[in-house]
Structure formats: structure tokens, C-alpha cells
N, C-alpha and C positions, 0 to 999 in steps of 0.2 A: 504494499500499500504506500509506503513512503516514496517509491520511485515513480508513481503515476503522475504527480505534478510536474516533475522534471520532463517526463516524456511528452506531456501536453504542451509545455513551453517550447520544447524542441520542435514539435509539429507545427505550432503557430509560427515559429521563426521561419521554417521552410515555406509555409504558406505566404508569409509576407514577402519573402524574397522572391517567390514566383510572381506575385502580383506586381512587385516593383519592376520586374523585367518583362511585363506584358508587351507583346508586339515585337520583341527582339529575340534573337536566338544566341545562346552563349557560344563563344568561340573557344575551342580547345587550343592551348598553347601550341604553336608550331604550325597550325593550319592556316592557309591563306584566307584573307577576308573574303566573304561571299561577293560575287560580282552583282552589282545593282542592275535592275532591268533598265534598258535604254529609255530616256525620257523622250517626250514629244519633240522637244527642241533638238535632241540628238539625232532623231530620225527625219527631221523636216527636210533637209537638203536633198537626200536621195529621192524622197516622194516628189519634191518640187520638180526634179529633173524628169521624172516619169511623166508628170502632168504636162510639162512644156512639150513633150513629144506628141501630145494629142492636140496641140494648138495648130490651126491652120497657118500657112505662111502668110506674112504681110503682103498686101496687094501692091502691084506696081504703081508708080505715081509719076507718069511722064506726059500727062494730058495738059490741056489748057488750064491756065491758072484761074482759080475761082475766088470766093469771098473768105474762105478760112484763112487763119493766120499763115503767113509765108514761112513756115517752120519745117524743118526736116528732123524727124525723131527716130531713134532706134526702135526696131521691133523688140518687144519684151522677150529678153532672153535669146534673141537671135543675132545674126550678123548683118541683116539687111536694114535699110532705113526707108522711111516713108515721108514723102513731101505732101503735107496735108492739103495744100492749096491746089494739088494737081491729081485728085483722086479720079475724076472723070466718069463717075457713075453714081446712081442713086445710092445714098449712104446713110446709115443710122450710126451717128458718131456719139458714143457714150463716154462721158468724163466720169471716172470712178476712182476709188482707192480702197485698199483692204481695211483701213481704219475707219471707214465710213459705214455705219450700220445700215443706213437706207440703201446704200450701193449694194451691200451684201444681200439684202432682201430682194433687190430688183434684178440682180444678175441671172437667176434661174428663169425669170420671165423673158429677158432678152435672148437667153440661150434657147428657149422653147420656140420662140417665134422665128429666130434665125434658122433653126433646124427645119421648120416647116416651109420656109421661103427659099431654102437652098441658096442658089446664086442669083435670084432675081433682084435682091437688094444686098449691098455690101454692108456688113456689120463690122465696125471697128471700135475697139475700146482705146481710151487714153488713160493709162494708169497714172495718176496725178500725185506728186509729192509723196512718194511711197517707197517702200523697200521692194526690190525686184523679187526676191525669193519668197516674201510673204505674199506678194501679188500673185505669183504663179500658183501658190498653195490655195488662195482664195478662189481663183479661177477653176481650179480642179474640183474643189468642194462644191461649187455652184454648177458644175457640168458644162461649163463654157468651153467651146472649141474654136470659136472664131478669134481672130488675132487682136492683139492690143499693142499699141506703141507705148513707150516708157518716157514719161515727161516728169523727170525727177525734180525739176525746178518749178513746176506748175505754170510753165509759160503760156500754155494754151488757155487755161482758165483766166490768167491775168489779161491776155490780149483780147479775149472775148468779153471781159468785164463781168464774168459770171459770179454771182454772190456766194455760191457754195456748191457742194457735191451732194447727190449726183445731178448731172445735167445731160440732156440728150438733144443733139441737133439732128434735124432732118434736112439732109443736103441733097439738092437736085443734081442731075447729071452734069449740068453746066457749072456746077461749083457754087451756086447761089444757095444761101441758107433759107429754106422755106419756113422753118418754125423751130424755136428752141423750148424744150420742156424743162423747166426748173423743178427739181425735186424727183422723187422716184415715180416710175410708171407702176401703177398698182396691179395691173392684170395683163394677161395676154390679149384680152378683148380690147382694152384701151390702147395698147401698143399697135395692134393690127389696124384699129381705126385711125390712129395717127399716121401710120404709113400710107394707108389708102387716101386719106384726106390730103396730105402734104406732099406725097411722092407719087400718087396715082397708081400704086401697085397694091393689089389685094390678094388674099390667099384664103 
């Protein structure tokens, strides 16, 4: 009987020690530390490279000059450049960024309509004041396959005097801007109506 309190105290000590170590595993001396699972940040770059492989190539830009800013910008993640003022075809030009919540919500809408319209209207994104790797990740998450150019300095937004992002320009084949939508397009129906009304193309 005299040994039972000592045994109880020892058992309580073991229980407290296990509770204090909850969520961790003891390491035996001489064993290497367990390798931690890779974080999202650690795996982001390879995934971004795969995503970029699904993007369409940027369009050629050697037609007559239009009303868009006379700027030449690099294709996002690619080696080609695009002269915005010389697109020469009906275009939905979307200014966006990965840090813009409204942009992220709008991108799947743009992707769905672009997929339905095929090559009847050019869709081109302008990634604005952003990080290229994060931008490619955002495009992949939204299912976007059309091309974007990379405007690190936000020059297009500044030249057009746009108050914020997102903004979508509906550009005629002759380069004139038919309409500018400030803020996110809310649905595929709205975007199709805007394309039909301002570019004369329906689907």
C-alpha cells in the first residue's frame, strides 16, 4: 500500500509529459531530423511553369496603329513582345492583377467566353503591377488559356487614365476603343452582350 501513491505520481508525470509534447514526435539521438512536407511556396514555381505551357502564344502586332497606348510589352513568361497599338483585330483587352480580388473572380468568366468564341475575337490580358510567377499561378487556377502581356510598371493603366482594376476594353479591328468597362464583368451573359453590342460579334 505504501508504494501506490508513488506509482500514481509517476503515471501522472508520464501523462503530463505526453500532453506537453502533443503534435510533435520525439527524436532519438543520432537520427536525422524528419524532412518537412514542401510548402505551397516551395512548390509554386514548378506549377507556374506547367501552367505557362497551357497559355496561348501572344498575337502578332504589325497592323495599322490604333487608339491604344503606343507601348510594346513582353508576353507573360514568354520571349515575344506585343505592340498594343497594332493588334489589328476585334479584341477584348482585360487589365488585371493577381492581387486584385475582383480580377480573380472575373477571370473564369473571361475564360469561358473566350473558349466559346474561339478565334472570332482576340482575348488579351494585361497583367498590371504584378509578380509574373504569381500571375501565371492565378491564370492557371482560373482556367485561363488566352495570352497576357506583362506590364510591371502599370503603364497601360496610367496612359488610359483608368481608376483601378479590373478594366476591360472592347477594341474594334481598326484599333479604336468602342467601350471601356470599369470593374468586373459579372457573368458570361453580360460579357457576351458587351461583345455583341460593341464589337458586333455574337456567339
